[in-house]
N, C-alpha and C positions, 0 to 999 in steps of 0.2 A: 504493500500500500504506500509506504514511504517513497519508494522509487517511482511509483506511478504519479504521486503528488509532485515529486521533483521534476519528472519529465513534463508534466502539465504546466508547471511554472515556467520552465525553460521555453516550451513551445509558445506560451502566451507572451513571454518577453520578446521572443524573436519576431512575432507578428506585431507586437507593440512598436518595436524599433522600426520595423518595415513601414508601418502605417503612420507614425507620428514624428519621425526624424528625417532630416535630409541626408539620406544615405550617401549620395554622391559627394556631398561636402565632407562627411565623416571619412569616407574612403580616401579622398584626396589628402586629408590631414594625417592619415595613418603612416607610421614609421615602422616598416616590417621588422627591422632588426630588433627593436625593443619588444615586439610581440613574440618573436622567437625566444628572446630572453625569458618572457613570462612562461612560455611553454616548457622551457628547460628547468624551471624552478622545482617542479614536482619530482622529476627523476633525480635531480641533484640532491634534494632533501631526502628522498627514500634511499639513495645510495649511501649517504652519510649515515642514515639510520642503520643500514646493514653493516657498515664498517664499525659502528659503535657496538653492535652485537658481537662482532668478531673480536674487537679489541678487548672488551670486557671478558669474553670467554677465555682468551689467551692469558690475560692477567690473572684469571682465576685458576690457571693450571689446566684448563681444558684444551682440547684440540678440535675446535669447531670447524666445520666445512664452510669455506667462504661462500660458495654458491648456495649452501643451506642458509646462511645468514641473509643472503639476498632474497631467498624464499620467504623468510620470516618477515622481512621488510615489505617486499612488493606484494606477495600473496596475502600476508597478514593484513596489510592496509586495505586491500581489495575487500576482505571480509569485514573489516571495521566499517567500511562504507555501507555494507549491507545491513548492519545492525549489531546486536550484542554478541554474535558468534565470533567477532573479531579476536577477542582476548583468548578464548580456549584454542582457536585455530592457530594463532600465533605461538602460543605456548607449545602446542604439538609440533609445529614446524621447528621450534628451537630444539626440542628433544630430538627430532629427526636430524638436525644439523650437528648433533654430537654433544649437546649440553647435558650433563647429568641433572637429575631432578633438583638437587639443592642449588646448584649454580643457576639453573633456569629461574628458580624463584627469586634468588638474590639479584640477578641481572634485571628481571622484570620489575621487581619492587623498586630498585634504585632508579631505573629509568623513569618509572612513574613519578617518583619524588622529584627528580631533576626536571621533568616535564612540567610538573605543577609549579615549582619554584620559578622557572623561566617564564611560564605563562603569566604568573603573578607580577613579575618584574616588568614585562612588556605592558601589561594592562594598567598597572599603577603608573608607569611612566606616561602612557597615553592620556590618562585622566589628568595628571598634573599639567602636562603640556597644553591640553585643550582648555582647561579651566583657568590655570594660572598664567600661561604664556599667551595663548590666543584669545582668552576671555570668551570662549564659546559657552553658550548656555545650553545645558542638556535638559531634556524633558525630565520632570520629577520622577516619572516611572522608570525611565532609562537609568538615571543616576542611582535610584534606589536599587534596581536590579543589579547594576554593575557593582555597587557597594556590597550587596549581600553575597554575590558570587566571589568577589575578592576576599571578603571575610572568610568564606568557606574554604577558599584556596589557602589562605594564610593559616587558618586553623589546621587544615590537613597537612601542610608543610611542617608546622611546629610539632604536631603529633608524630609525624613520621621521623623527624629528627630526634625527638625525645625517645622514640622506640629504639633508635640506634644508640643513643648515648645513655639515657636513664629510663629504662622501660618500666621500672616499678611504679612510678606515679601514673603512667598511662594505663597500666594494667589495673590499678585500683580504681581509677576513674571509669574505665570501660566496664568493669564488673558492676560498679554502682549504677551506671547508666542502663546496662542490660537488665539489672534487677528491677530498676524503676519501670522500664518499659514492659517488663513481663506482666505487670498488673493490667495492661491494656492489650498486649500482643499475645494471643493465645499460643502460637508455636513456641515462644520463649518459655512458656510454663511447663513444657514437656521435661520430664526428668532427665537431667544430664545435659540439656541443651546449652545452657549458659556455660557450663564447664567445657563443653566441646568448642564453643566459639572462643572462649578464653585460650584454649590450647592452640587454636589456629592463630590467634593474635600473638601468642608466644612464639609460634613458628616464624611469623613475619618479623618479629623483633630479632630473632636469631639470624634470619636472612639478612636483615639490614646491618647487623653487627659484623657479619661475615666479611663485608667489604669496608667497614668503617675505618680500619687502620691503614688501608692502602690509599694514601693521599694522591699518589700518581694516577691511580685508576679513577678516583673520584674527580680529579682535575680534568683528566681526559674525557670523562663522561659529561661533565658540565660544559666543557668547551665544545665537544661534539654536538650536544643537544642545542647549544646556543647557535651553532652554525646550521644545524638541521632546521630549526624553527625560523631562523633568519631567512634561509632560502625559501621556506614555505610562505612566510609572511611577505616576501618581496614580490609576490605575483602582482598585487595592485600597483606597486611602484613601477614595474615594467609596463603594465597596461596604461598607466597615467602618461608616461612618455610616449608609448606606442600610439596613443590616440592624439598625439600632438599637443598635449596640455602642458602647462608650466605654471609656476607660482608657488607650489608647495614642495617641500624638501623630501628627499628619499627617507630621511629619518622620521619625519612626521607621518608619512604614509605607512612606514614599517610599524611604528608603535600603534597607530590607529587600527591596523589590521590585527594586531594582537588583541585589542579590545573587541573587535568584531568576532574573533574566534572565541574569546571568553564568553560572550553573550550567546554565541551560536551553540555552545555546549549544553544549554538548558533544554534544547529540543532533542528528545530521545528518538525521533523518527530516523530511519536510515539516511545517512548523508546529511543529517541535521536540516532536512528540507523545511522551508518556512522560516526557521530561526536564522539560517544563514542569509537568506535574501533580506529578511527584515532587519537584521543587525547591520548588514552591508549598507542598506538604504539609510538607516539612522545615522551612521557615523561617516559614511563616505559621500553623502549628498553634498555637503559644503565644499568638498574637495573636487569632485568630478563635475558638479553642476549639471548642465544640459546633457552631458555625455554619460550620465550615470546609468541609464538603461543598457547602453552598449557595454559599458564597463562591467555591469552586473552579469550580463549574458556571458561575456568572455571569462570573467572570474569563475563563474560556476562551472563552465566547461573545463577550465584548467584545474580547479581545486577538487572537482567531483568526477566529472566524466573522464578526464584524462587519467585520474588515479585508477578508475575501473578498467580502462583500456590497457594501461601499463601492466596492471596485475594480471589481466586475462592473457595478454601477450606473453608475459614472463611465464605463466603457468603452462602455456602451450609449448614454449621453448624448452622448459625443464622436462615436461612429459616426453617430448620428442627425444631429448638427449638421453633420458633413462631408457626409452624404448629401443634406441639404437645401440646402447652400450653393450649388450650381450653379443651383438653381431660383429663388434670391432675385432680386428685381428683375425 
């Protein structure tokens, strides 16, 4: 259903652009080199993600397969766009790539922590620049939603770091919260359910502590994640130049896209359809102006459709390679 909604939105946008904008004028102002740059952002971002998997696995003493790490990045992201199946599929691909179970959990949890921290930094920077530097007025609902999400991200980051450094307070707080929730949530009242959940939280704490002392690994992880998300968030920057626009800096567009992606995540439909278009409209309208519908169509093709195509193509290539392997030699 989510994919159908996304397709319907894209089709409507294409017809809207065709019927309401001067396409000849838009085409004449296009700079193809910049649009090629926008198209390259996704493969660059996903390739960096694959190299992060490989680097963390090697630092953990594993011998992961590099093509298997690319499977986890490209095919895993394909399934993330389809919905909640992304996480278990990506974990299975990591196991197939040669990661032991413990290392898989440690890598996955630390990547999630780094992702959340960097998203928070991008979004907070965007809010500060828009409100303090450019004096833009955000709609109250938008500002409240962004503040709530930022608060949740900061809370999640703090809790994850405490799990790695001082897990005891987190464990006590979690048990208290689960016990309180069990008064209203029936499944939590089942015998041993809270103890089971606490045991899983203990496993996560152990996984986080497994890499805590490796400063080189964590430095490489955060640097890699910063490069990965910068490449992904740079799509509107290239589109802005590609549509012949000027007046806003690369840095402003990059941070604003971080805010767009933060708001996008509240929509749980596959591909964040609806939330992605809505948040792009809210925050990018002052930047793209009359070219916003065109930019939105191109951005969704790059950030959603292109991801699906790349994942599908990579799947076919890997399947063909595995099929031909027994006949070699």
